[in-house]
C-alpha positions, 0 to 999 in steps of 0.5 A: 060632120065627121072628119071624113065628111068635111069640105075641103077649105082654104082661107085666103088672106095676107101672110099676117095674123090680123083678122085671120088668126082667128079663123086659123085658131078655129081650124087648130081646136077643131082639128080640121085641116085647111089650106092656108093661102097667103095673098101676096098679089091682092091687086089681082086677086081682089076682083075675085073676092065677093066683097073686095076684101079679106079675109075669104074662106073658100069651102069645096064640096066635091065639085062644087065651092063657095066663097064665104067673106067677112071675119064673123061670119067665117067663125061663126060658119067654122064654129057650125060646121066643126061644133064649136058653137055649144051644145044648147041654144042658151050655149049658142046664145051666150057663145054670140054675146062673148064673140061680139064683146071680143070683137068689140075689144078687138075693134078699139085694139086695132086702131092702137096696133097699127097706130101708124097705118090709122094715124092714131093720135098718141093721146088715144094710144095711151088712153087705151092703155092707161084705161080702156084695156082694164076696162076689156079685161074686167069685161072679160073676167066678169063674163067667163067667171059668170055664175049662170054657167058652168064649166071653164070655158066662156059657154060651159064644158068645152071651149067654143069660137067665143074662146078662140076669139077671146083668147087671140084678142088677150094674145094679140094685146100680149105682144105688146104689154108681156104683163097684162094678165098679171092682175087678172089670174082667171084670165091667165088661167084661161089663156094658158088653158086654152093654148094647152090644148094639144091642136092649138099647141101643135098650132102655136109651136109652127105659126108666124110671128105676129106683126104686133110683136115688138122688136 
């Protein structure tokens, strides 16, 4: 779709980064306008949502709207609509497995990031920082350097939703451990390169602070 034929997008989520920040970054990368709807009265809104959870993307075409739940479904949908899913079937598949790998990493990080909310045992938090994090970083560096692809991005010559998901997961971890990329120069270069994309840089310059950032 061209910019002139894009539907109207509303991203419905709480006023935090959470599961919606990678979606906001996807809009930024795709240079697609959207309304960031900050939910403050969840009790009232919850029954109106398809699965009773957030984030939800409201997409409007003319006088018809649909509500899309589940962050994984939303980012893939936006990847297709905004042409951020790769150009070939092989690239589509690479995007999928890199995205799934980033989601797996994020699932390990969430009980650490929200340790008080999750009631995560301190030994599990410590193990994540001493062992788990390096494992995920090594995996991502290996995927980024794969000899089976060309180009500086995870799926090839152009950034995709896979790059969005990896970048946002790294970024969330960096808010708690600013030195975590010191031993991973390839990932550091990727992180800086993505952040320097003009439309992404514009989003980063104006976004709300992360709830993960250390005081």
